[in-house]
VOGU-3710 file (C-alpha; in Angstrom, 3 decimals, decimal comma):
1> mapriavvgs> 138,481/52,817/67,884  137,703/56,627/68,370  140,950/58,949/68,890  141,344/60,036/72,437  142,161/64,019/72,515  142,917/65,976/75,692  142,297/69,685/75,098  143,913/72,395/77,112  142,594/75,573/76,442  140,136/78,459/77,063
11> vnldlvarce> 136,266/78,304/77,670  134,486/81,725/77,388  130,909/82,901/76,808  130,554/84,998/73,424  128,569/88,155/73,393  127,734/88,676/69,735  126,293/91,665/68,089  125,466/91,045/64,344  125,351/94,331/62,584  125,353/95,437/58,838
21> rsprpgetvt> 128,795/96,667/59,101  131,450/97,214/62,013  131,520/100,783/63,435  134,564/103,130/62,739  136,606/104,515/65,539  134,106/106,794/67,757  131,299/105,916/65,809  127,953/104,083/67,157  125,871/101,793/64,536  122,531/100,479/65,614
31> gasfervpgg> 120,230/97,939/64,558  122,307/95,113/65,756  121,012/91,602/67,077  122,344/90,266/69,817  123,103/86,678/71,418  125,098/84,858/73,928  127,040/81,790/72,586  129,440/79,397/74,180  133,102/79,877/72,938  136,611/79,988/73,507
41> kganqavaca> 139,312/78,590/71,178  139,624/75,443/73,653  136,180/74,882/73,904  135,471/75,316/70,467  137,950/72,785/69,419  137,065/70,444/71,987  133,367/70,465/70,854  134,617/70,232/67,134  136,608/67,178/67,868  133,924/65,264/69,806
51> rlgaevtmlg> 131,314/66,243/66,695  134,085/64,739/64,260  133,859/61,328/66,233  137,017/61,817/68,938  136,638/61,091/72,493  137,433/64,382/74,238  138,661/65,563/77,695  138,738/69,446/78,200  140,954/70,961/80,735  140,553/74,628/81,384
61> avgadpfade> 138,970/77,290/84,117  135,773/79,117/84,607  134,570/81,464/87,328  132,104/80,687/90,035  129,626/83,059/88,273  126,527/82,504/86,127  128,138/82,889/82,847  130,020/79,475/83,503  127,087/77,148/82,921  126,319/78,996/79,702
71> alaglreagv> 129,692/78,874/78,630  129,889/75,040/79,352  126,620/74,241/77,416  128,284/73,134/74,439  130,927/71,068/75,678  128,146/68,966/77,635  126,021/68,683/74,733  128,917/67,214/72,812  129,561/64,733/75,375  132,945/66,243/76,294
81> elrlrtasap> 134,561/65,274/79,591  135,026/67,987/81,667  138,159/68,515/84,235  137,752/71,989/84,987  138,910/74,259/88,144  137,116/77,164/89,469  138,973/80,375/89,577  138,622/83,346/91,582  138,520/85,477/88,436  134,895/85,304/86,360
91> tgvavilvda> 134,500/83,087/83,637  136,341/84,381/80,435  134,206/86,785/77,931  134,586/87,515/74,255  132,904/90,627/72,801  132,345/90,016/68,916  130,911/92,333/66,213  129,836/90,087/63,020  129,075/92,272/59,959  126,769/91,227/56,852
101> agenviavap> 129,751/89,826/55,155  130,661/87,376/57,853  133,911/89,362/58,824  134,219/89,694/62,603  136,259/91,679/65,254  136,865/90,137/68,788  138,051/91,397/71,788  138,860/88,811/74,582  138,616/89,423/78,501  140,605/86,231/79,726
111> ganaelaeve> 139,000/86,217/83,283  139,435/82,498/84,571  141,386/81,427/81,829  144,459/83,407/82,815  144,483/81,540/86,245  145,196/78,156/84,349  148,691/77,062/85,127  149,467/73,131/85,931  147,298/70,733/84,659  146,996/67,005/84,995
121> lpaadavlvq> 146,563/65,203/81,655  144,570/61,952/81,303  145,725/59,165/78,677  145,174/60,438/75,349  146,378/59,925/71,903  147,069/63,386/71,298  146,785/66,994/73,319  145,575/70,144/71,714  146,585/73,535/72,988  146,015/77,106/72,074
131> leipdaavls> 147,202/80,195/73,204  144,467/81,968/75,034  145,928/80,341/78,096  149,088/81,319/79,866  152,418/79,910/78,868  152,499/77,803/82,288  149,723/75,833/81,211  150,746/75,122/77,611  154,161/74,051/79,038  152,562/71,797/81,426
141> aweqasglfc> 150,585/70,081/78,822  153,435/69,702/76,467  155,703/68,222/78,958  153,076/65,639/79,765  152,082/64,775/76,473  152,709/61,138/75,640  151,062/61,334/72,152  150,982/63,518/69,391  151,280/67,293/70,755  149,138/69,800/68,454
151> lnaaparpva> 149,579/73,560/68,955  147,190/76,174/67,400  149,574/79,052/68,100  146,747/81,749/68,180  146,478/84,292/69,331  150,354/84,730/68,136  153,140/84,798/70,722  156,348/82,802/70,853  156,052/79,948/73,120  158,777/77,433/74,029
161> vdadltvvnr> 157,336/73,989/73,008  158,300/71,486/70,252  154,875/70,815/68,491  154,397/67,588/66,263  151,545/69,488/64,713  151,495/73,269/64,493  148,459/75,345/62,890  148,980/79,051/62,175  147,833/81,658/59,817  150,227/84,109/58,034
171> felealtrrd> 150,825/86,392/60,828  150,871/83,873/63,502  153,742/82,023/61,440  156,098/84,807/62,017  155,598/84,537/65,836  156,799/81,067/65,631  160,023/80,197/67,331  160,141/76,632/65,981  159,040/75,547/62,383  159,975/72,021/62,466
181> glvaltlgae> 157,706/69,090/62,405  154,126/69,356/60,588  152,911/73,040/60,195  149,547/73,626/58,616  149,336/77,350/57,270  145,945/78,434/56,803  145,253/81,005/54,110  141,731/82,332/54,343  139,600/81,633/51,418  142,703/80,539/49,519
191> gavllddgee> 142,761/76,944/51,556  145,848/75,814/53,347  149,263/74,529/52,869  150,751/71,467/54,927  154,474/71,875/55,473  156,855/68,949/56,779  160,209/70,579/58,188  159,671/73,329/55,914  158,734/71,385/52,549  155,295/71,719/51,174
201> varaepppvr> 153,400/68,125/51,208  150,149/69,106/50,695  147,819/71,914/49,606  143,922/72,247/49,436  141,290/74,877/48,861  137,799/75,200/50,766  134,638/74,402/48,932  132,660/77,459/47,954  130,315/78,696/50,725  128,532/81,697/51,510
211> avdgtaagda> 130,405/83,414/54,522  128,029/83,957/57,383  130,355/84,203/60,465  133,963/83,463/60,586  134,435/83,174/64,141  135,302/79,364/64,670  136,381/78,328/61,115  140,012/78,048/62,207  138,993/75,801/65,344  136,937/73,569/63,100
221> ftacllvsll> 139,965/73,530/60,720  142,451/72,729/63,482  140,004/70,047/64,915  139,462/68,257/61,791  142,866/68,267/60,622  143,998/66,647/64,029  141,211/63,970/64,035  141,838/63,130/60,536  145,561/62,833/61,023  144,785/60,607/64,035
231> eerppaealr> 142,485/58,306/61,878  145,528/57,822/59,782  144,138/59,553/56,836  146,767/60,880/54,315  148,093/64,340/54,752  146,352/65,540/51,498  142,980/64,110/52,365  143,294/65,512/56,220  143,945/69,044/54,927  141,137/68,742/52,424
241> racaagalaa> 138,663/67,521/55,162  140,060/70,430/57,503  139,441/73,243/54,618  136,024/71,827/54,005  135,196/71,799/58,185  136,493/75,491/58,188  134,024/76,371/55,296  131,166/74,956/56,906  131,724/76,644/60,138  132,004/79,888/58,373
251> srfgaqpslp> 129,045/79,502/56,580  126,988/79,481/59,908  126,318/81,791/62,838  128,203/81,525/66,216  131,393/79,697/67,317  130,068/76,254/68,571  126,456/75,961/66,906  128,637/76,406/63,562  131,024/73,439/64,117  130,414/70,460/61,579
261> taaevdallr> 129,964/66,781/62,244  132,287/64,108/60,317  129,047/63,476/58,158  128,671/66,949/57,229  132,436/67,335/55,951  131,833/64,166/53,869  128,770/65,267/52,526  130,237/68,554/51,445  133,213/66,839/49,759  130,966/64,465/48,050
//
């Protein structure tokens, strides 16, 4: 039976410029290409979980503007059930520059995401949240969670919840107020480490790929780790699969278009 996951998080439209290199302060670079891509950490992770075989419900907020339909296109295509509220603010937007090496810089205008507060969760095996939404929404999800509660603590800030599984990078780890339970620490090209109450229980490295765009690599990692653990895979296998999912996402352009299926993860690991 497919795991049921409720994702509470952000929905954005990504405005992406691909350029040879990022400009320095005060500098203009030209020759870039431009695309509009569905994004937002919450929506990205919801799409990723669905492509990996989970039954997913997405809870979030969008505006009553033309960007909303574009931002929701990937969720609808992936078969995610939508439970969204329409906010007075416009749909969230992320402005992203991606250079030739696949490195990116991102500025987010939260818009409707900043109005998300109380949520009403459906029955689920796990609840997955990120920090592109207000604390009130995170706390509401945590208080209602009856299954595994997973926090991707990004962007970094302290939040007063006790997660069963927390996913962070080096910088986000410093902002955690609680480090008990399972903590997955991502290390970029070096892979990831899984800690249980501070003790290392697994370590994995990503398969080698050519980096194209790292925009949703962390979202693919988080989703794959959670789905794999809900499928009762051993921690080491779950972490290895998560690293492979992140590597696949980094090898493709865009946020949601880059997110892999379970079959693609399995093929890469073979």
